[in-house]
C-alpha positions in Angstrom: 10.0 8.4 27.9 13.0 6.9 26.2 15.7 9.0 24.5 15.3 9.1 20.7 17.1 10.1 17.6 15.4 12.6 15.1 16.8 12.6 11.6 17.2 16.1 10.4 18.8 16.8 7.0 20.9 14.2 5.3 23.4 12.7 7.8 22.4 15.2 10.5 20.6 14.0 13.6 19.1 15.5 16.8 19.3 13.4 19.9 16.5 14.1 22.4 17.0 12.7 25.9 14.6 11.3 28.4 15.8 14.0 30.9 13.6 17.0 30.0 16.3 19.3 31.4 19.0 17.9 29.2 19.3 19.9 25.9 19.1 17.9 22.6 22.4 17.3 20.9 23.1 17.7 17.1 25.1 14.8 15.7 26.7 15.0 12.2 28.6 11.8 11.9 29.4 8.5 13.6 32.2 10.0 15.6 29.9 12.6 17.1 27.4 9.8 18.0 30.1 7.7 19.7 31.1 10.7 21.8 27.5 11.1 23.0 27.3 7.4 23.8 30.6 7.5 25.7 29.4 10.5 27.7 26.1 8.8 28.6 28.0 5.7 29.8 30.4 7.8 31.9 27.3 9.4 33.5 25.9 5.9 34.4 23.2 6.0 31.8 24.0 2.7 30.1 20.4 1.9 29.3 19.9 5.2 27.5 23.2 4.5 25.6 21.9 1.1 24.6 18.6 2.4 23.4 20.2 5.1 21.3 22.8 2.7 19.8 20.0 0.4 18.6 18.1 3.3 17.1 21.3 4.4 15.3 21.7 0.9 13.9 18.0 0.9 12.9 18.2 4.3 11.1 21.2 3.1 9.0 19.6 -0.2 8.1 18.8 -0.2 4.4 18.0 -3.8 3.4 15.0 -5.8 4.5 13.5 -9.0 3.3 9.9 -10.3 3.4 9.7 -14.0 3.2 6.9 -16.6 3.6 6.6 -20.2 2.4 9.5 -19.9 -0.1 8.4 -16.5 -1.5 10.9 -13.6 -1.0 10.7 -9.9 -1.6 13.9 -7.9 -1.1 13.4 -4.3 0.0 16.0 -1.7 -0.4 17.2 -2.1 -3.9 13.9 -0.9 -5.3 10.6 0.4 -3.9 8.0 -2.4 -3.8 4.5 -1.9 -5.0 1.4 -3.3 -3.3 -1.7 -3.3 -5.5 -5.1 -2.7 -3.9 -7.9 -5.1 -4.7 -11.1 -4.1 -2.9 -13.7 -6.8 -3.2 -16.3 -4.5 -1.6 -19.4 -2.7 -2.8 -18.6 0.5 -1.0 -14.9 1.3 -0.9 -14.3 5.1 -1.3 -12.5 4.8 -4.7 -13.4 1.6 -6.5 -16.3 0.1 -4.5 -18.3 -2.4 -6.6 -15.8 -2.7 -9.4 -14.1 -6.0 -8.4 -16.5 -7.7 -6.0 -17.3 -10.5 -8.6 -14.8 -13.3 -8.5 -13.9 -13.2 -12.2 -13.5 -9.4 -12.1 -11.2 -9.7 -9.1 -9.0 -12.4 -10.7 -8.8 -10.3 -13.9 -7.8 -7.2 -11.9 -5.2 -9.1 -9.9 -3.7 -10.5 -13.1 -3.5 -7.0 -14.6 -1.8 -5.6 -11.5 0.8 -8.4 -11.6 1.4 -7.7 -15.3 1.8 -4.0 -14.5 4.5 -4.8 -11.9 2.8 -5.3 -8.5 4.9 -7.1 -6.0 2.0 -7.8 -3.5 -1.7 -8.0 -4.1 -3.7 -6.6 -1.1 -7.2 -8.1 -0.9 -9.8 -6.5 1.4 -13.4 -7.2 2.0 -14.4 -4.3 4.3 -14.2 -0.6 3.5 -12.4 1.2 6.3 -13.0 4.7 4.8 -14.1 7.3 7.4 -17.7 6.7 8.4 -17.8 3.2 6.9 -20.2 0.7 8.5 -18.6 -2.5 9.9 -19.1 -5.6 7.9 -20.3 -8.8 9.7 -17.6 -11.5 10.0 -19.5 -14.0 7.7 -20.0 -11.3 5.1 -16.3 -10.4 5.0 -15.4 -14.1 4.8 -17.8 -14.6 1.9 -16.2 -11.7 0.0 -12.5 -12.4 0.6 -11.9 -16.1 0.8 -13.4 -17.2 -2.5 -11.4 -14.5 -4.2 -8.1 -15.6 -2.6 -8.9 -19.2 -3.6 -9.7 -18.3 -7.2 -6.6 -16.1 -7.6 -4.3 -18.8 -6.3 -6.0 -21.4 -8.6 -5.9 -19.2 -11.7 -2.7 -17.2 -11.2 -0.4 -19.5 -9.2 1.6 -19.2 -6.0 4.7 -17.3 -7.1 3.6 -13.9 -5.8 2.6 -12.4 -2.4 -0.9 -11.8 -1.3 -1.8 -9.7 1.8 -5.2 -9.8 3.4 -6.5 -6.4 4.5 -8.5 -7.2 7.7 -8.6 -6.5 11.4 -10.5 -9.7 12.1 -8.4 -12.7 13.3 -10.8 -15.3 11.8 -10.7 -13.7 8.4 -6.9 -13.6 8.6 -6.8 -17.3 9.6 -9.0 -18.5 6.8 -7.1 -16.3 4.3 -3.8 -17.7 5.4 -5.2 -21.2 5.0 -6.2 -20.4 1.4 -3.0 -18.9 0.3 -2.5 -15.4 1.7 1.0 -14.6 2.9 0.7 -11.3 4.9 -1.8 -9.9 7.3 -2.5 -6.2 6.8 -4.3 -5.0 9.9 -5.4 -1.3 9.9 -5.7 -1.5 13.7 -2.2 -2.7 14.3 -3.6 -5.8 16.1 -5.5 -3.6 18.5 -9.2 -4.3 17.5 -9.1 -8.1 17.8 -7.4 -9.7 20.8 -6.8 -12.9 18.8 -5.0 -11.4 15.9 -1.5 -11.6 17.3 -2.0 -15.3 18.2 -3.0 -16.0 14.6 0.0 -14.2 13.2 2.3 -16.0 15.6 0.8 -19.4 14.8 1.2 -19.0 11.1 4.5 -17.2 11.5 3.6 -14.8 8.7 4.5 -11.1 8.1 2.2 -8.6 9.6 1.6 -4.9 8.7 1.1 -2.9 11.9 -0.9 0.1 10.9 -1.7 3.1 13.1 -5.4 4.0 13.4 -6.8 6.5 15.9 -10.3 5.4 16.9 -12.3 3.3 14.4 -13.7 4.0 10.9 -16.9 5.3 12.5 -15.3 8.0 14.6 -11.6 8.3 13.6 -12.0 11.7 11.9 -13.9 13.3 14.8 -12.0 15.7 17.2 -8.6 14.4 16.0 -5.8 15.5 18.2 -2.1 14.5 18.8 0.5 16.0 21.1 3.0 15.3 18.3 1.6 13.2 15.5 4.8 11.4 14.6 6.0 10.8 18.1 2.6 9.5 19.1 2.4 7.1 16.2 6.0 5.9 16.8 5.0 5.1 20.4 1.9 3.3 19.3 3.8 1.2 16.7 6.5 0.3 19.2 3.9 -0.7 21.8 2.0 -2.9 19.4 5.2 -4.6 18.1 6.2 -5.3 21.7 2.7 -6.7 22.3 3.1 -8.9 19.2 6.5 -10.2 20.3 5.1 -11.1 23.7 2.5 -13.2 21.9 5.2 -15.1 19.9 5.6 -13.1 16.7 9.2 -13.1 15.5 10.9 -9.7 15.3 11.6 -10.0 11.6 7.9 -10.4 10.7 6.8 -6.8 11.3 6.1 -4.1 8.6 5.0 -0.7 9.9 2.5 1.7 8.3 1.8 5.2 9.9 -1.7 5.1 8.6 -2.2 8.1 6.3 -5.8 9.2 6.6 -6.7 6.9 9.5 -7.6 9.4 12.2 -5.5 12.2 10.8 -6.4 15.6 9.2 -4.6 17.2 6.3 -1.9 18.7 8.4 -1.2 15.4 10.2 -0.8 13.6 6.9 1.6 16.2 5.6 3.6 16.1 8.8 3.9 12.3 8.7 5.2 12.3 5.1 7.6 15.2 5.8 9.0 13.3 8.9 8.8 9.8 7.7 12.5 9.2 8.3 11.8 9.4 12.0 10.0 6.0 11.8 13.3 4.4 10.8 14.3 4.3 14.5 12.0 1.3 14.9 14.1 -0.8 12.5 11.3 -2.2 10.3 10.3 -1.8 6.6 7.9 1.1 6.1 4.8 0.9 4.1 2.9 4.0 3.0 -0.6 4.2 1.6 -1.3 7.6 0.0 -3.2 6.6 -3.2 -6.3 8.6 -3.9 -6.8 9.7 -0.3 -9.0 12.7 0.5 -6.2 15.0 1.8 -4.8 15.0 -1.8 -8.1 16.3 -3.2 -8.4 18.9 -0.4 -4.9 20.3 -1.0 -5.4 20.5 -4.7 -8.8 22.1 -4.3 -7.7 24.7 -1.8 -4.4 25.7 -3.3 -5.4 25.5 -7.0 -8.9 26.7 -6.7 -10.3 23.6 -8.2 -13.7 21.9 -7.8 -13.9 18.8 -5.7 -11.5 16.2 -7.1 -12.9 12.7 -7.2 -10.6 9.8 -6.0 -9.7 8.6 -9.5 -8.4 12.0 -10.5 -5.9 12.3 -7.6 -3.1 10.3 -9.3 -0.7 13.0 -9.9 -1.1 14.7 -6.5 -0.7 11.3 -4.9 2.5 10.5 -6.9 4.0 13.9 -5.7 3.4 12.9 -2.1 4.6 9.4 -2.8 7.9 10.7 -4.1 8.6 12.6 -0.9 7.6 9.6 1.2 10.0 7.2 -0.8 12.9 9.7 -0.6 12.2 9.8 3.2 12.4 6.0 3.7 9.2 4.3 2.5 10.0 0.7 1.2 6.5 -0.3 0.0 3.9 1.9 -1.7 0.3 0.7 -1.5 -1.7 2.0 -4.5 -4.8 1.6 -6.7 -2.8 2.8 -9.8 -0.2 0.1 -10.2 1.0 0.7 -13.7 1.5 4.4 -13.2 3.1 4.0 -9.8 5.5 1.3 -11.0 6.7 3.5 -13.9 7.0 6.5 -11.6 9.0 4.6 -9.0 11.2 2.9 -11.6 12.4 6.4 -12.7 12.7 7.6 -9.1 14.7 4.6 -8.0 16.9 4.7 -11.1 17.9 8.3 -10.6 18.7 7.8 -6.9 20.9 4.9 -7.9 18.8 2.0 -6.6 18.5 0.4 -10.1 20.9 -0.1 -13.0 19.9 1.0 -16.5 
């Protein structure tokens, strides 16, 4: 196990060492940190010092850039919004609403008008218990929609394709997609990393425990955040070995993918810990079941359907953004853009 830095309160950090007998150290500023590094080097632990120094740099990195084929999205000055476009008959929230091409194009246009920075197009529901979609079926859902959106709406915005199948990703990139959003973090399809490398496109590395058929059964983590950080680090190293450039990765802890309510809350509370990896962070909270469960249990409400979870989702989103999320993936683009505009303005990320 490598040493790692755990952000505590603002500008307070706890350094945990690989030596289990060495007590963690609290660091309050850069001078404290330099003293720790100096001590490690004097003890002959230069590798640990190097790892911690890179993590320190990563934690304090505030600006990122997504770029592909002349399109740029700067992250850091404001929170970016990814609008969800499910072209499926069975997605948990909006299945069947946009699986006709004209409806999908109309929805994409509306999300762009509402302020979406990225349109995320998916042709297979990955909700818990969902049945896998055959490759040809997913292709027939996704590719015509991407082609139509590019033809009707142009090429001056980013499209991500929500798939874990490398062949869908390849065809989508050929037709105008810019980003691969893989819920498995390139772990389901052994050819996905090769496709991302060949097209030199950004890739969202998402954490999923198990697959949609079993991911909510007997869910267990030693430490949900540390376990996810380790998974993401391993998958990024795997991607780099397959030729993906280091600046192409975006990370997503995978809210709801093989996590119970407590795990989701813990991830959002401790989202700053993912900053040690040094990549932009995407969070997908919109309409997810843990929101409904919390509101039902604590407010004594009846079951809250997905489309009525907006306000609970925005509450969780605020905490995630304040803890370091750069991109918010949502079904409710207009409301989320307005909400984040206020949040970013108050914290000084936008000028009035």
